[in-house]
N, CA, C and O of each residue as an XYZ file, in Angstrom:
768
protein
N     159.348     47.332     74.920
C     160.022     47.608     73.822
C     159.918     46.274     72.950
O     159.517     46.716     71.873
N     160.058     44.842     72.799
C     159.502     44.065     71.960
C     157.949     44.480     71.459
O     157.523     44.722     70.330
N     157.348     44.463     72.644
C     155.707     44.811     71.794
C     155.986     45.875     70.818
O     155.864     45.845     69.594
N     156.260     46.530     71.353
C     156.698     48.057     70.060
C     157.396     47.804     68.616
O     157.089     48.390     67.577
N     158.323     46.884     68.754
C     159.218     46.527     67.740
C     158.347     46.073     67.211
O     157.872     46.878     66.410
N     157.586     44.671     67.238
C     156.431     43.614     66.601
C     155.509     44.871     66.299
O     156.039     45.198     65.238
N     154.312     45.978     66.526
C     154.123     46.637     66.475
C     153.949     47.358     64.687
O     153.175     47.425     63.732
N     155.431     47.812     65.219
C     156.305     48.827     63.776
C     155.757     47.422     62.858
O     154.825     47.468     62.055
N     156.481     46.318     63.150
C     157.000     45.740     61.944
C     155.999     44.783     61.201
O     156.277     44.066     60.240
N     154.389     44.946     62.027
C     153.220     44.011     61.765
C     152.680     45.224     60.900
O     152.351     45.029     59.730
N     152.583     46.577     61.526
C     152.028     47.602     60.466
C     153.211     47.823     59.379
O     152.902     48.352     58.312
N     154.116     47.562     59.536
C     154.955     47.388     57.572
C     154.480     46.650     56.939
O     154.433     46.995     55.759
N     153.839     45.208     57.277
C     153.739     44.289     56.568
C     152.593     44.189     56.076
O     152.316     43.462     55.122
N     151.360     45.325     57.028
C     149.812     45.344     56.805
C     150.510     46.163     55.389
O     150.481     45.736     54.235
N     151.002     47.190     55.771
C     151.013     48.493     54.790
C     151.327     47.800     52.834
O     150.977     48.032     51.677
N     152.261     46.819     53.693
C     153.024     46.295     52.231
C     151.814     45.388     51.598
O     151.793     44.929     50.455
N     150.801     45.236     52.622
C     149.377     44.102     51.368
C     148.844     45.144     50.622
O     147.975     44.856     49.800
N     149.230     46.417     50.761
C     148.587     47.307     49.363
C     148.898     47.350     48.245
O     148.230     47.845     47.337
N     150.153     46.743     48.142
C     150.836     46.421     47.081
C     150.149     45.732     45.983
O     150.453     45.758     44.791
N     149.029     45.014     46.638
C     148.441     43.871     46.017
C     147.613     44.848     45.244
O     147.318     44.444     44.119
N     147.259     45.783     45.498
C     146.338     46.498     44.474
C     146.326     47.483     43.531
O     145.481     48.269     43.103
N     148.032     47.128     43.210
C     148.628     48.598     42.493
C     148.550     47.509     41.025
O     149.251     46.497     40.984
N     147.678     47.861     39.963
C     148.012     47.183     38.676
C     149.067     47.902     37.991
O     149.487     49.059     37.995
N     149.403     46.607     37.286
C     150.936     47.063     36.514
C     150.270     47.049     35.174
O     149.041     46.983     35.138
N     150.945     47.103     34.107
C     150.990     47.972     32.483
C     150.460     46.118     32.080
O     149.334     45.856     31.656
N     151.349     45.242     32.287
C     151.898     44.238     32.040
C     150.827     43.329     32.501
O     150.037     43.513     33.426
N     150.937     42.267     31.662
C     149.492     41.630     31.838
C     149.914     40.154     31.922
O     151.070     39.938     31.558
N     149.215     39.133     32.322
C     149.804     37.811     33.158
C     150.037     37.103     31.756
O     149.907     37.450     30.582
N     150.403     36.055     32.356
C     151.024     34.925     30.967
C     150.258     35.003     29.968
O     150.450     35.577     28.896
N     148.341     33.728     30.747
C     147.401     34.093     29.496
C     146.696     34.778     29.197
O     145.737     34.368     28.544
N     146.834     36.429     29.586
C     146.440     37.408     29.137
C     145.355     37.674     29.903
O     144.682     38.674     29.653
N     145.017     36.808     30.967
C     143.594     36.808     30.999
C     143.508     38.269     32.267
O     142.405     38.733     32.554
N     144.517     38.710     32.760
C     144.386     40.327     33.473
C     145.196     40.625     33.267
O     145.860     39.885     32.541
N     145.776     41.846     33.689
C     147.197     42.546     34.626
C     147.766     42.121     35.525
O     147.253     41.271     36.253
N     148.995     42.603     35.717
C     148.976     41.673     37.287
C     149.433     42.628     37.883
O     149.400     43.735     37.345
N     150.103     42.418     39.436
C     149.714     43.645     40.068
C     151.273     43.676     40.824
O     152.149     42.812     40.836
N     151.234     44.941     41.400
C     153.016     45.173     41.459
C     153.397     44.138     42.527
O     154.619     44.014     42.601
N     152.574     43.205     43.544
C     153.109     42.258     44.342
C     153.294     41.457     43.848
O     154.350     40.872     44.090
N     152.392     40.937     42.857
C     152.482     39.657     41.833
C     154.018     39.964     41.015
O     154.831     39.048     41.140
N     154.433     41.079     40.259
C     155.531     41.328     40.280
C     156.570     40.920     40.830
O     157.323     40.014     40.472
N     156.636     41.752     41.926
C     157.743     41.374     43.285
C     158.227     40.324     43.414
O     159.422     40.061     43.283
N     157.095     39.370     43.769
C     157.496     38.148     43.779
C     157.817     37.370     42.611
O     158.517     36.375     42.801
N     157.275     37.743     40.928
C     157.905     36.686     40.261
C     159.885     37.270     39.588
O     160.889     36.643     39.250
N     159.533     38.678     39.702
C     160.839     39.113     39.295
C     162.234     38.129     40.705
O     163.311     37.632     40.378
N     161.648     38.170     42.115
C     162.177     37.545     42.780
C     162.359     36.023     42.700
O     163.300     35.461     43.260
N     161.528     35.449     42.065
C     161.457     34.295     41.833
C     163.116     34.133     40.268
O     164.181     33.515     40.271
N     162.449     35.040     39.250
C     163.817     35.111     38.335
C     164.946     35.123     38.548
O     165.645     34.504     37.746
N     165.575     35.772     39.621
C     166.355     36.116     40.428
C     167.113     35.089     40.691
O     168.311     34.984     40.425
N     166.227     34.089     41.374
C     166.684     32.832     41.497
C     167.114     31.971     40.998
O     168.161     31.357     41.201
N     165.956     31.789     39.951
C     166.342     30.823     39.282
C     167.172     31.217     37.949
O     167.453     30.301     37.176
N     167.561     32.492     37.656
C     168.411     32.814     36.658
C     169.641     33.397     37.423
O     170.250     34.264     36.797
N     170.222     33.014     38.928
C     171.191     33.387     39.215
C     172.741     32.873     38.583
O     173.767     33.391     39.025
N     172.796     31.783     37.488
C     173.548     31.491     37.198
C     173.908     32.668     35.692
O     174.993     32.707     35.111
N     172.966     33.323     35.420
C     173.232     34.339     34.509
C     174.236     35.684     35.187
O     174.964     36.469     34.579
N     173.953     35.585     36.625
C     174.919     36.779     37.429
C     176.143     37.284     37.214
O     176.758     36.278     36.862
N     176.865     38.131     37.192
C     178.135     38.427     37.598
C     179.079     37.265     38.824
O     178.464     37.347     39.887
N     179.944     36.567     38.938
C     180.504     36.186     40.009
C     180.646     36.775     41.506
O     181.091     36.204     42.502
N     180.092     38.203     41.361
C     180.163     39.048     42.787
C     178.962     39.257     43.018
O     178.571     39.983     43.932
N     178.194     38.622     42.183
C     176.755     39.632     42.604
C     176.347     37.821     44.005
O     176.612     36.628     43.857
N     175.798     38.427     44.915
C     175.154     38.101     46.111
C     173.667     38.182     46.121
O     172.935     39.141     46.361
N     173.359     36.792     45.764
C     171.522     36.651     44.793
C     170.772     36.624     46.110
O     169.564     36.429     45.978
N     171.162     36.759     47.208
C     170.047     36.292     48.194
C     170.025     38.011     48.972
O     169.403     38.243     50.009
N     170.778     38.986     48.263
C     170.754     40.635     48.476
C     169.760     41.146     47.053
O     169.052     42.153     47.014
N     169.919     40.314     46.148
C     169.002     40.992     44.893
C     167.616     40.825     45.323
O     166.734     41.649     45.080
N     167.346     39.097     46.350
C     166.429     39.056     46.327
C     165.477     39.756     46.903
O     164.286     39.916     46.638
N     166.131     40.126     47.678
C     165.584     41.122     48.678
C     165.518     42.316     48.375
O     164.510     42.833     48.857
N     166.335     43.217     47.602
C     166.057     43.925     46.478
C     164.762     44.008     45.386
O     164.304     45.109     45.081
N     164.261     42.870     44.874
C     163.350     42.562     44.248
C     161.849     42.892     45.198
O     160.880     43.613     44.961
N     162.179     42.044     46.289
C     161.002     41.908     47.112
C     160.274     43.251     47.920
O     159.137     43.348     48.382
N     161.440     44.268     47.893
C     161.021     46.013     48.496
C     160.853     46.836     46.938
O     159.875     47.583     46.958
N     161.417     46.843     45.945
C     161.944     47.328     45.308
C     160.398     48.395     44.706
O     160.526     49.567     44.354
N     159.424     47.854     44.714
C     158.001     48.597     44.185
C     157.415     48.727     45.542
O     156.658     49.575     45.070
N     157.125     48.686     46.558
C     156.421     48.904     47.353
C     156.024     50.648     47.594
O     155.060     51.155     48.167
N     157.426     51.400     46.765
C     156.828     52.944     46.862
C     155.397     53.115     46.046
O     154.505     53.890     46.389
N     155.354     52.179     44.823
C     153.972     52.727     44.193
C     152.944     52.418     45.500
O     152.024     53.236     45.477
N     152.869     51.780     46.267
C     151.826     52.029     47.191
C     151.494     53.004     47.423
O     150.412     53.041     48.010
N     152.190     54.376     47.121
C     152.178     55.698     47.135
C     151.992     56.544     45.646
O     151.238     57.497     45.448
N     152.692     56.049     44.908
C     153.408     56.889     43.870
C     152.304     56.083     42.731
O     151.431     56.640     42.065
N     152.618     54.749     42.748
C     151.667     54.161     41.633
C     152.128     53.461     40.553
O     153.310     53.798     40.483
N     151.910     52.708     39.692
C     153.082     51.812     39.184
C     152.791     53.129     37.636
O     151.780     53.452     37.013
N     154.562     53.635     37.529
C     154.892     53.795     36.251
C     154.982     52.888     34.740
O     156.088     52.374     34.573
N     154.358     52.730     34.057
C     154.667     51.774     33.137
C     155.704     52.053     32.078
O     155.554     53.036     31.353
N     156.619     51.353     31.956
C     158.021     51.767     31.335
C     157.604     52.542     30.090
O     158.298     53.542     29.913
N     156.563     52.321     29.099
C     156.154     52.360     27.838
C     155.225     53.795     28.259
O     154.796     54.507     27.351
N     155.039     54.040     29.297
C     154.195     55.043     28.846
C     154.751     57.065     29.395
O     155.758     57.596     29.864
N     153.328     57.536     28.934
C     154.153     59.199     29.277
C     154.091     59.639     30.414
O     153.002     59.972     30.883
N     155.284     59.745     31.146
C     155.033     60.230     32.630
C     156.204     61.189     33.434
O     157.309     60.671     33.270
N     156.272     62.322     34.177
C     156.929     63.076     33.999
C     158.001     61.930     35.463
O     157.723     61.559     36.604
N     159.088     61.779     34.645
C     160.469     60.740     35.565
C     160.788     61.509     37.115
O     160.765     60.965     38.219
N     161.088     62.949     36.789
C     161.628     63.489     38.148
C     160.302     64.062     39.216
O     160.497     64.382     40.389
N     159.491     64.090     38.806
C     157.846     64.498     39.517
C     157.859     62.699     39.809
O     157.609     62.400     40.977
N     158.081     61.717     39.007
C     158.092     60.218     40.118
C     159.389     59.999     40.896
O     159.419     59.298     41.907
N     160.264     60.506     40.486
C     161.187     60.208     41.110
C     161.248     61.058     42.666
O     161.963     60.769     43.626
N     160.485     61.923     42.579
C     160.348     62.165     44.092
C     159.219     62.124     44.782
O     159.172     62.479     45.959
N     158.243     61.708     44.150
C     157.344     61.147     44.435
C     157.449     59.353     45.527
O     156.968     59.120     46.636
N     158.273     58.421     44.593
C     158.782     57.332     44.569
C     159.877     57.436     46.199
O     159.995     56.579     47.075
N     160.573     58.917     46.099
C     161.255     58.866     47.444
C     160.691     59.289     48.894
O     161.093     59.078     50.038
N     159.653     59.935     48.385
C     158.622     60.293     49.097
C     157.826     59.126     50.133
O     157.763     59.187     51.360
N     157.449     58.428     49.546
C     156.978     56.480     49.923
C     158.098     55.766     50.168
O     157.918     54.662     50.680
N     159.185     56.096     49.942
C     159.805     55.161     50.620
C     160.493     55.724     51.997
O     161.167     55.102     52.818
N     160.102     57.112     51.986
C     160.240     57.581     53.732
C     159.296     57.051     54.275
O     159.315     56.275     55.230
N     157.956     57.655     53.383
C     156.774     56.905     54.161
C     156.789     55.286     54.928
O     156.630     54.989     56.112
N     157.020     54.507     53.847
C     156.278     53.511     54.137
C     157.740     52.821     55.158
O     157.535     52.356     56.279
N     158.976     52.862     54.611
C     159.896     52.092     55.108
C     160.210     52.709     56.416
O     161.109     52.208     57.091
N     159.552     53.764     56.851
C     159.681     55.003     58.351
C     158.825     54.087     59.100
O     158.833     54.093     60.331
N     158.016     53.224     58.353
C     156.570     52.315     59.666
C     157.754     51.242     60.339
O     157.606     50.902     61.513
N     158.698     50.828     59.705
C     159.510     50.083     60.557
C     160.383     50.597     61.827
O     160.521     51.795     62.078
N     161.058     49.360     62.738
C     161.650     49.833     63.529
C     163.028     50.684     62.385
O     163.285     50.631     61.182
N     163.569     51.350     63.481
C     164.675     52.703     62.726
C     165.762     51.558     61.925
O     165.933     51.608     60.707
N     166.390     50.631     62.731
C     167.749     49.536     62.019
C     167.015     48.891     60.773
O     167.601     48.605     59.729
N     165.776     48.712     60.984
C     165.148     47.736     59.945
C     164.998     49.044     58.749
O     165.701     48.848     57.757
N     164.413     49.964     58.733
C     164.027     51.119     58.100
C     165.178     51.680     57.529
O     165.277     52.246     56.440
N     166.186     51.430     58.521
C     167.487     51.946     57.690
C     168.250     51.235     56.390
O     168.973     51.668     55.494
N     167.731     49.947     56.735
C     168.467     48.752     56.371
C     167.887     48.497     54.693
O     168.547     48.152     53.713
N     166.117     48.873     54.817
C     165.545     48.382     53.961
C     165.347     49.884     53.024
O     164.620     49.928     52.031
N     165.994     50.866     53.452
C     165.866     51.959     52.879
C     167.374     51.610     51.332
O     167.491     51.446     50.117
N     168.128     51.685     52.556
C     169.397     51.657     52.081
C     169.438     50.303     50.766
O     169.921     50.329     49.634
N     168.912     49.507     51.307
C     168.899     48.610     49.915
C     167.898     49.268     48.470
O     168.281     49.176     47.303
N     166.837     49.792     48.823
C     165.988     50.561     47.454
C     166.672     51.625     47.198
O     166.579     52.161     46.094
N     167.388     52.062     48.065
C     168.790     53.187     47.219
C     169.319     52.901     46.314
O     169.246     53.250     45.136
N     170.273     51.787     47.197
C     171.316     51.034     45.882
C     170.674     50.485     44.761
O     171.367     50.358     43.751
N     169.036     49.992     44.703
C     168.389     49.054     43.448
C     168.013     50.536     42.121
O     167.940     50.654     40.898
N     167.823     51.685     43.754
C     167.085     53.000     42.449
C     168.578     53.153     41.084
O     168.654     53.080     39.857
N     169.812     53.462     42.574
C     170.788     53.503     41.591
C     171.642     52.859     40.651
O     172.433     53.539     39.997
N     171.550     51.234     40.464
C     172.012     50.396     40.245
C     173.512     50.323     39.505
O     174.010     49.812     38.501
N     173.910     51.144     40.619
C     175.807     51.250     40.461
C     176.100     50.314     40.832
O     177.120     50.069     40.187
N     175.876     49.284     41.668
C     176.934     47.953     42.001
C     176.149     47.081     41.630
O     174.961     47.273     41.373
N     176.877     45.784     41.551
C     176.675     44.233     41.055
C     175.218     43.820     41.435
O     174.390     43.241     40.732
N     175.134     44.168     42.449
C     173.736     43.324     43.074
C     172.580     43.737     42.281
O     171.663     43.071     41.799
N     172.886     45.243     42.252
C     171.698     46.674     41.806
C     171.785     46.056     40.363
O     170.920     45.381     39.806
N     172.521     46.280     40.073
C     172.051     45.926     38.232
C     171.846     44.371     37.819
O     171.319     44.220     36.717
N     172.140     43.337     38.444
C     171.077     42.094     37.985
C     169.920     42.031     38.974
O     169.309     40.971     38.836
N     169.455     42.752     39.851
C     168.357     43.054     39.875
C     167.176     43.875     38.801
O     165.982     43.683     38.570
N     168.207     44.873     38.300
C     167.558     45.213     37.340
C     167.202     44.891     36.436
O     166.153     45.167     35.855
N     168.345     43.996     36.060
C     167.889     42.970     35.110
C     167.006     42.284     35.314
O     166.124     42.270     34.455
N     166.911     41.767     36.037
C     165.689     40.805     36.651
C     164.076     41.840     36.377
O     162.957     41.391     36.132
N     164.384     42.917     36.489
C     163.307     43.974     36.750
C     162.422     44.180     35.602
O     161.205     44.365     35.603
N     163.352     44.108     34.488
C     163.124     44.356     33.213
C     163.174     43.167     32.373
O     162.853     43.358     31.200
N     163.458     42.148     32.657
C     163.582     40.701     32.180
C     162.253     40.245     32.084
O     161.677     39.971     31.031
N     161.705     40.163     33.428
C     159.912     39.744     33.523
C     159.154     40.002     32.569
O     158.867     39.125     31.754
N     158.621     41.406     32.466
C     158.064     41.825     31.693
C     158.071     41.336     29.908
O     157.354     40.570     29.264
N     159.029     42.039     29.614
C     158.998     41.151     28.374
C     158.960     39.629     28.010
O     158.777     39.619     26.793
N     159.019     38.688     28.337
C     158.543     37.298     28.879
C     156.912     37.494     29.086
O     156.164     37.019     28.231
N     156.421     38.124     30.110
C     154.825     38.037     30.234
C     154.506     38.192     29.014
O     153.750     37.354     28.522
N     155.137     39.631     27.947
C     154.515     39.820     26.840
C     154.306     38.845     25.684
O     153.357     38.771     24.903
N     156.012     37.725     25.801
C     156.024     37.096     24.691
C     155.007     35.822     24.818
O     154.539     35.217     23.853
N     154.773     35.550     26.112
C     153.641     34.298     26.725
C     152.875     34.473     26.241
O     152.513     33.624     25.425
N     152.184     35.564     26.393
C     150.417     36.338     25.776
C     150.576     36.713     24.511
O     149.762     37.601     24.260
N     151.356     36.409     23.446
C     151.870     36.830     22.168
C     151.265     38.250     21.968
O     150.283     38.800     21.469
N     152.436     38.534     22.656
C     152.659     40.239     22.285
C     152.381     41.431     23.436
O     152.916     42.539     23.467
N     151.272     40.821     24.482
C     150.366     41.298     25.373
C     150.079     42.819     25.295
O     149.201     43.115     24.485
N     150.747     44.017     26.095
C     150.527     45.330     25.559
C     150.985     45.651     24.858
O     150.523     46.705     24.423
N     151.930     45.235     24.305
C     153.097     45.848     23.560
C     152.233     46.803     22.625
O     152.400     48.022     22.612
N     151.357     46.182     21.897
C     150.103     46.675     20.936
C     150.065     48.050     21.508
O     150.834     48.972     21.238
N     148.930     48.060     22.445
C     148.365     48.599     22.836
C     149.544     50.138     23.279
O     149.067     51.273     23.248
N     150.790     49.943     23.593
C     151.688     51.013     23.869
C     152.429     51.799     22.327
O     152.996     52.889     22.248
N     152.212     50.981     21.448
C     152.838     51.527     20.164
C     154.347     50.925     20.090
O     155.077     51.252     19.154
N     154.810     49.995     21.150
C     156.208     49.926     21.366
C     156.997     49.337     20.239
O     156.574     48.336     19.660
N     158.343     50.020     19.834
C     158.879     49.418     19.287
C     159.755     48.199     19.518
O     159.660     47.534     20.550
N     160.695     47.887     18.443
C     162.100     47.153     19.234
C     163.329     47.992     19.789
O     164.110     47.595     20.654
N     163.392     50.096     18.681
C     164.061     50.745     19.444
C     163.827     50.470     20.962
O     164.575     49.747     21.620
N     162.603     51.179     21.526
C     162.212     51.559     22.347
C     162.503     50.681     23.507
O     162.930     51.203     24.537
N     162.270     49.104     23.429
C     162.908     47.992     24.077
C     163.714     47.965     24.457
O     163.919     47.970     25.671
N     165.099     47.899     23.003
C     165.870     48.423     23.552
C     167.037     49.051     24.286
O     168.066     48.670     24.844
N     166.221     50.526     23.956
C     166.553     51.784     24.818
C     166.205     51.036     26.283
O     167.054     50.532     27.017
N     164.882     51.078     26.515
C     164.465     51.512     28.160
C     164.433     49.917     28.676
O     163.756     49.694     29.679
N     164.813     49.307     28.330
C     164.437     47.145     28.764
C     165.996     46.825     28.324
O     166.800     46.640     29.237
N     166.389     46.763     27.136
C     167.242     45.518     27.008
C     169.159     46.264     27.603
O     170.134     45.572     27.896
N     169.068     47.897     27.588
C     170.181     48.187     27.915
C     170.899     47.546     29.567
O     171.913     46.993     29.992
N     169.429     48.133     30.101
C     169.184     47.244     31.840
C     169.774     45.954     31.802
O     170.840     45.672     32.350
N     168.726     44.807     30.836
C     169.184     43.825     30.878
C     170.569     43.981     30.707
O     171.376     43.981     31.637
N     170.921     44.150     29.182
C     172.355     43.735     29.104
C     173.736     43.928     30.051
O     174.756     43.241     29.988
N     173.408     45.316     31.145
C     174.315     45.637     31.770
C     174.393     44.679     33.099
O     175.349     44.775     33.868
N     173.309     43.734     33.323
C     173.165     43.348     34.632
C     173.253     41.660     34.042
O     173.875     40.940     34.823
N     172.796     41.049     32.969
C     173.121     39.785     32.661
C     172.596     39.211     30.989
O     171.693     38.531     30.503
N     173.701     39.913     30.573
C     174.057     40.307     28.781
C     173.867     38.873     28.302
O     174.141     38.838     27.103
N     173.497     37.643     28.776
C     173.393     36.633     27.962
C     172.027     36.522     28.029
O     171.538     35.686     27.270
N     171.223     37.188     28.788
C     169.954     37.134     29.043
C     169.295     38.031     27.847
O     168.246     37.658     27.322
N     169.985     39.286     27.421
C     169.558     40.295     26.495
C     169.519     39.293     25.349
O     168.471     38.896     24.839
N     170.670     38.938     25.006
C     171.239     37.761     23.618
C     170.259     37.291     23.169
O     169.733     37.622     22.106
N     169.618     35.851     24.474
C     168.392     35.295     24.253
C     167.279     36.164     24.076
O     166.662     35.659     23.138
N     166.769     37.025     24.388
C     165.410     37.519     24.389
C     165.179     39.078     23.471
O     164.225     39.843     23.612
N     166.418     39.262     22.472
C     166.172     40.094     21.640
C     165.849     39.615     20.289
O     165.669     40.446     19.399
N     165.728     37.967     19.972
C     165.524     37.665     18.448
C     164.338     37.181     18.982
O     163.656     36.646     18.108
N     163.649     37.158     20.482
C     162.216     36.409     20.806
C     161.410     37.888     20.814
O     160.189     37.859     20.663
N     161.952     38.915     20.953
C     161.050     40.255     20.954
C     160.868     40.576     19.822
O     159.651     40.596     19.638
N     161.506     40.899     18.765
C     161.970     41.367     17.114
C     161.050     40.268     16.531
O     160.167     40.795     15.854
N     160.949     38.819     16.567
C     160.209     38.014     16.087
C     158.454     37.967     16.306
O     157.655     37.583     15.452
N     158.196     38.356     17.379
C     156.762     38.767     17.849
C     156.337     40.386     17.182
O     155.217     40.690     16.771
N     157.134     40.976     17.201
C     156.845     42.946     17.107
C     156.745     42.561     15.126
O     155.967     43.104     14.341
N     157.789     41.498     14.796
C     157.817     41.899     13.607
C     155.924     41.328     13.021
O     155.095     41.912     12.323
N     155.902     40.277     13.566
C     154.710     39.054     13.184
C     153.407     40.046     12.872
O     152.322     39.558     12.553
């Protein structure tokens, strides 16, 4: 029994390593290459830890960090869908849900259930924990772009309106002060 449980856990952890192979649209701060989804997941978890004082008082940062560590595992199967790219959102949601079943299903049933519930909560973004997690997920990429002088915004012909709609609204919902800090910085780079 113990050996079987460990076998399942290690199989999941081995599969999770594949996230390092999924390139994202956002570049590193030095613009030397695109970040991968594993790097992104680690970085947004660190963002949540460091910016925890920006969360609403009822937010459980340890749950947020867990959400952020697992939120992109589905990209192993579904790939990364750049926020400013063109894709079929319904098809992507189906692919990600199927990936969640497969990937979390590698774990022992109790862990599979718990992580899947956490992933579902993140996707729905209705709880304070998930809203803050989504804020971190949306706050990190613009900061990467700002640090690299605009990053990939030019490549995607990104406008301030698009950033406000697709990024700002999610940041503002879970961490309003961070959006108010970020928006003028984005505007300055886009207008230069």
